[in-house]
C-alpha positions as CSV (number, residue, x, y, z in Angstrom):
1,M,-13.5,21.6,-9.2
2,S,-10.8,19.6,-7.7
3,S,-10.4,15.9,-9.0
4,P,-11.4,13.1,-6.8
5,K,-8.9,11.5,-4.5
6,G,-7.0,8.2,-5.2
7,Y,-6.4,5.3,-3.0
8,V,-4.4,2.4,-2.8
9,F,-5.9,-0.5,-1.1
10,V,-3.6,-3.7,-0.6
11,E,-4.1,-7.0,1.1
12,L,-0.9,-9.2,1.7
13,V,0.5,-11.7,3.7
14,V,4.0,-11.0,5.2
15,R,6.4,-14.0,5.1
16,D,9.3,-12.3,6.8
17,P,8.3,-9.6,9.0
18,E,12.0,-8.3,10.2
19,N,12.9,-7.9,6.7
20,F,9.6,-6.6,5.5
21,K,9.8,-3.7,8.1
22,D,13.5,-3.1,7.6
23,Q,13.9,-3.4,3.8
24,Y,10.7,-2.6,2.3
25,Q,8.5,-0.3,4.7
26,V,11.6,2.2,4.8
27,R,11.3,2.4,0.9
28,S,7.6,2.3,0.5
29,T,7.3,5.1,3.3
30,A,9.8,7.5,1.4
31,A,8.1,6.7,-2.0
32,V,4.4,7.4,-0.4
33,A,5.8,10.6,1.2
34,G,7.4,11.8,-2.0
35,F,4.2,11.8,-3.9
36,G,2.2,13.5,-1.0
37,G,0.5,10.1,-0.1
38,K,-1.0,9.5,3.4
39,F,-1.2,6.0,5.2
40,L,-4.7,5.7,6.5
41,V,-4.5,2.0,7.4
42,R,-1.2,0.0,7.8
43,G,-1.8,-3.3,9.4
44,G,-3.7,-2.9,13.0
45,A,-6.3,-4.8,14.3
46,V,-9.2,-6.2,12.0
47,S,-12.9,-7.6,13.0
48,I,-13.8,-9.7,10.0
49,K,-17.5,-9.7,9.8
50,T,-18.2,-11.7,6.5
51,G,-15.4,-13.7,4.6
52,P,-12.5,-15.8,5.6
53,S,-10.1,-15.1,8.7
54,D,-6.7,-15.1,7.7
55,E,-3.5,-13.5,8.2
56,R,-3.7,-10.8,5.8
57,R,-2.2,-7.3,6.4
58,R,-4.4,-4.5,5.0
59,V,-3.1,-1.2,4.0
60,L,-4.9,1.9,2.4
61,I,-3.0,4.9,1.3
62,E,-4.5,8.2,0.3
63,F,-3.4,10.6,-2.3
64,E,-4.6,14.0,-3.4
65,S,-5.7,12.6,-6.9
66,Y,-6.3,9.2,-8.6
67,E,-3.6,10.5,-11.1
68,K,-1.2,11.2,-8.2
69,A,-1.7,7.5,-6.9
70,L,-1.1,6.2,-10.3
71,A,1.9,8.3,-10.7
72,W,3.1,7.2,-7.3
73,Y,2.7,3.4,-8.4
74,D,4.6,3.8,-11.7
75,S,7.4,5.8,-10.1
76,P,10.8,4.3,-10.0
77,L,10.8,4.8,-6.0
78,S,7.7,2.7,-5.8
79,Q,8.9,0.0,-8.3
80,E,12.2,-0.1,-6.3
81,A,10.4,-0.7,-3.0
82,K,8.2,-3.5,-4.9
83,T,11.2,-5.5,-5.4
84,Y,11.8,-5.7,-1.7
85,R,8.1,-6.3,-0.8
86,D,7.9,-9.2,-3.4
87,Q,10.9,-10.8,-1.4
88,F,9.2,-10.8,1.9
89,A,5.4,-10.8,1.3
90,H,2.9,-12.4,-1.1
91,V,0.5,-9.9,-2.4
92,I,-3.3,-10.9,-2.6
93,T,-4.9,-7.9,-4.0
94,F,-3.5,-4.4,-4.9
95,Y,-6.0,-1.7,-6.1
96,V,-5.4,1.8,-7.2
97,I,-8.8,3.3,-6.8
98,Q,-10.6,6.6,-7.7
99,G,-12.4,8.2,-4.9
100,A,-16.2,9.5,-5.1
């Protein structure tokens, strides 16, 4: 029996789009790929049906397991990327979730 997949769900507000893309996304993409992660949602159109409408960017990443998602988050590559993210964006929520 395989373990449930792991997911990372993030809502953030990007304050500096150019540096966010050039400095953070390059690092985060490499870190996610290094742990076999796959971006399922990375920005894009949103139709809010309930709740406040705002400028949040939503990201959903899938990993082969919850443990792999946690290992990715704790990795030096991810933590380095995080320092850049925090310079150019404000994180509202950041979840590592075990799938069903």
